[in-house]
C-alpha positions as CSV (number, residue, x, y, z in Angstrom):
1,M,226.4,104.7,74.0
2,P,223.6,102.5,75.3
3,S,224.6,100.4,78.3
4,P,222.3,98.1,80.3
5,A,224.3,98.8,83.4
6,V,223.9,102.6,83.0
7,D,220.3,102.2,82.2
8,D,219.6,100.2,85.3
9,Y,221.2,102.8,87.5
10,L,219.3,105.6,85.9
11,K,216.0,103.7,86.0
12,T,216.5,102.9,89.7
13,I,217.2,106.6,90.5
14,Y,214.1,107.6,88.5
15,H,211.9,105.1,90.3
16,H,212.9,106.3,93.7
17,T,211.3,109.7,93.4
18,E,208.2,108.8,91.4
19,W,206.0,108.2,94.5
20,Q,207.9,110.3,97.1
21,D,210.1,113.3,97.2
22,E,213.3,112.2,99.0
23,R,216.3,111.6,96.6
24,I,218.1,108.3,96.7
25,T,221.4,108.0,98.6
26,P,224.3,105.9,97.4
27,S,223.7,103.3,100.2
28,Q,220.0,103.0,99.2
29,L,221.0,102.6,95.5
30,A,223.5,99.9,96.4
31,A,220.8,98.1,98.4
32,V,218.3,98.2,95.6
33,L,220.8,97.0,93.0
34,G,222.3,94.4,95.3
35,L,225.8,95.8,94.7
36,A,228.7,96.7,96.9
37,P,228.7,100.4,98.0
38,S,232.2,100.9,96.5
39,S,231.0,99.7,93.1
40,V,228.0,102.1,93.3
41,T,230.2,105.0,94.3
42,E,232.5,104.3,91.3
43,M,229.6,104.1,88.8
44,V,227.9,107.3,90.2
45,Q,231.1,109.1,89.7
46,K,231.1,107.9,86.1
47,L,227.5,109.0,85.6
48,A,228.3,112.4,87.0
49,A,231.2,112.7,84.6
50,Q,228.9,111.9,81.7
51,G,226.5,114.6,82.9
52,L,223.7,112.1,83.7
53,V,223.5,112.7,87.4
54,T,224.4,115.4,90.0
55,H,226.0,114.2,93.2
56,R,228.2,115.4,96.1
57,P,230.2,112.9,98.2
58,Y,228.0,111.2,100.7
59,G,225.0,113.2,99.5
60,P,221.9,112.1,97.6
61,I,221.8,111.6,93.9
62,A,219.7,113.4,91.4
63,L,219.2,112.9,87.6
64,S,220.3,115.7,85.4
65,P,217.9,116.8,82.6
66,E,219.8,114.5,80.2
67,G,219.7,111.7,82.7
68,E,216.0,112.2,83.3
69,Q,215.3,111.9,79.6
70,R,217.3,108.8,79.2
71,A,215.8,107.2,82.3
72,A,212.3,108.0,81.1
73,A,213.1,106.3,77.8
74,I,214.1,103.0,79.4
75,V,211.2,103.2,81.9
76,R,208.9,103.7,78.9
77,R,210.4,100.6,77.3
78,H,210.0,98.5,80.5
79,R,206.4,99.5,81.1
80,L,205.2,99.1,77.6
81,V,206.7,95.6,77.5
82,E,204.9,94.7,80.7
83,T,201.6,96.0,79.4
84,W,202.2,94.1,76.1
85,L,202.9,90.8,77.9
86,V,199.7,91.1,80.0
87,R,197.4,92.2,77.2
88,E,198.7,90.1,74.4
89,F,200.2,87.0,76.0
90,D,198.1,86.6,79.1
91,Y,200.9,87.1,81.6
92,T,199.8,88.0,85.1
93,W,201.0,91.2,86.8
94,D,203.4,89.2,89.0
95,E,205.1,87.5,86.1
96,V,206.1,90.4,83.8
97,H,208.9,92.3,85.6
98,D,211.7,89.9,85.0
99,E,210.7,89.4,81.4
100,A,210.6,93.1,80.8
101,E,214.0,93.5,82.4
102,V,215.4,91.4,79.6
103,L,213.3,92.7,76.7
104,E,213.7,96.4,77.4
105,H,217.3,96.2,76.3
106,V,216.9,94.4,73.1
107,L,213.7,95.7,71.4
108,S,214.3,98.1,68.5
109,D,212.7,101.6,68.7
110,R,210.6,100.7,65.7
111,L,209.1,97.6,67.3
112,L,208.5,99.5,70.5
113,E,206.5,102.1,68.8
114,R,204.5,99.4,66.9
115,I,203.7,97.9,70.3
116,D,202.7,101.3,71.6
117,E,200.4,101.8,68.7
118,R,198.9,98.3,68.9
119,L,198.1,98.8,72.6
120,G,196.4,102.2,71.9
121,H,199.2,104.3,73.6
122,P,198.5,103.2,77.2
123,R,199.3,105.7,79.9
124,F,199.8,103.2,82.7
125,D,201.3,99.7,83.1
126,P,199.6,96.8,84.8
127,H,200.8,97.9,88.2
128,G,199.5,101.5,87.8
129,D,202.9,103.0,87.1
130,A,202.8,105.9,84.5
131,I,204.3,105.1,81.1
132,P,206.3,108.1,79.9
133,D,205.3,109.3,76.4
134,A,207.9,109.5,73.6
135,A,209.0,112.9,74.9
136,G,209.4,111.6,78.5
137,H,206.4,113.2,79.9
138,V,204.1,111.5,82.4
139,H,200.8,112.3,84.1
140,R,200.0,111.2,87.7
141,E,197.0,112.0,89.9
142,P,197.5,113.3,93.4
143,F,198.2,110.2,95.5
144,V,198.7,108.9,99.1
145,L,200.5,105.8,100.3
146,L,198.0,103.4,101.9
147,A,200.1,103.4,105.1
148,D,199.6,107.2,105.3
149,A,195.9,107.2,104.5
150,G,193.7,108.0,107.5
151,V,190.8,105.8,108.7
152,G,187.8,106.5,106.5
153,H,189.8,107.6,103.5
154,E,188.2,106.4,100.3
155,G,190.1,106.3,97.1
156,R,190.9,104.4,93.9
157,V,193.9,102.1,93.8
158,L,196.4,104.0,91.6
159,R,199.5,101.8,91.9
160,V,200.8,98.6,93.5
161,S,204.5,98.1,93.8
162,D,205.9,95.2,91.7
163,R,208.8,94.4,94.0
164,D,207.2,91.5,95.7
165,A,205.6,88.9,93.4
166,E,204.1,86.9,96.2
167,L,202.4,90.1,97.6
168,L,201.1,90.8,94.1
169,R,199.5,87.3,94.0
170,E,197.9,87.8,97.4
171,L,196.5,91.2,96.5
172,D,195.2,89.8,93.2
173,R,193.4,87.0,95.2
174,L,191.8,89.6,97.4
175,G,190.7,91.6,94.3
176,L,192.8,94.6,95.4
177,T,194.0,95.6,92.0
178,V,194.6,98.9,90.1
179,G,191.4,100.8,89.6
180,R,189.4,99.3,92.5
181,T,187.8,101.8,94.9
182,V,188.5,101.0,98.6
183,R,187.9,102.5,102.0
184,V,190.5,102.5,104.7
185,D,189.0,100.8,107.9
186,G,191.5,100.5,110.8
187,D,194.1,97.9,110.0
188,G,192.2,96.7,107.0
189,M,189.9,98.1,104.3
190,L,186.5,97.8,102.9
191,L,186.3,96.4,99.3
192,D,182.8,96.6,97.9
193,G,181.6,96.9,101.5
194,V,183.4,93.7,102.6
195,E,186.1,93.9,105.2
196,V,189.5,92.7,103.8
197,V,192.5,91.9,106.0
198,L,195.6,93.1,104.3
199,P,198.6,90.9,103.9
200,T,201.9,92.0,105.5
201,G,203.6,94.7,103.5
202,A,200.5,95.8,101.6
203,A,200.2,99.2,103.4
204,D,203.7,100.2,102.1
205,A,203.1,98.8,98.6
206,V,199.7,100.3,97.6
207,W,199.0,103.9,96.6
208,L,195.5,105.5,96.5
209,T,194.0,108.6,95.0
210,A,194.5,111.4,97.5
């Protein structure tokens, strides 16, 4: 049966390996969700019993095929809602996450598909995260985290993490948004040939084309 708590766990596990390969550990999952490790351990055991995740004690957690499909479905809901709010209601990219957290659990499948149709079946949300299609499939270009990009690397901004709303506002003021082409230049970057000093945390929150 649908459960917002289960969906939030699956979504968090799904997010963790979208932009890097290391599987999430129970302690990392507890930190992201803001829950006690004992509570997370209990829920992970329940998810494993339901066939939604695979997990050994003290080891990392992975989604099963069924869990992956369910996680992709809730991620699709969240990201379509974010895109809808930005395009249709003039929300900014730092305002949509909390709204989508609520709406993703209450929209009917019919309304969600109407939203998808109205938006022209977008492939990416306002932060550059891929929107899974109805079958759960996604397409991503080869990418590199800004912190790992060497001096002189030139690429297009593929994705900006939505975890820090203030950082999103600062990057927006700088014009460092999804789709912009930049060149890494020491501790900063060149944006349209102009040197830009990056705010704290940006190097670990921005992904470029590889």
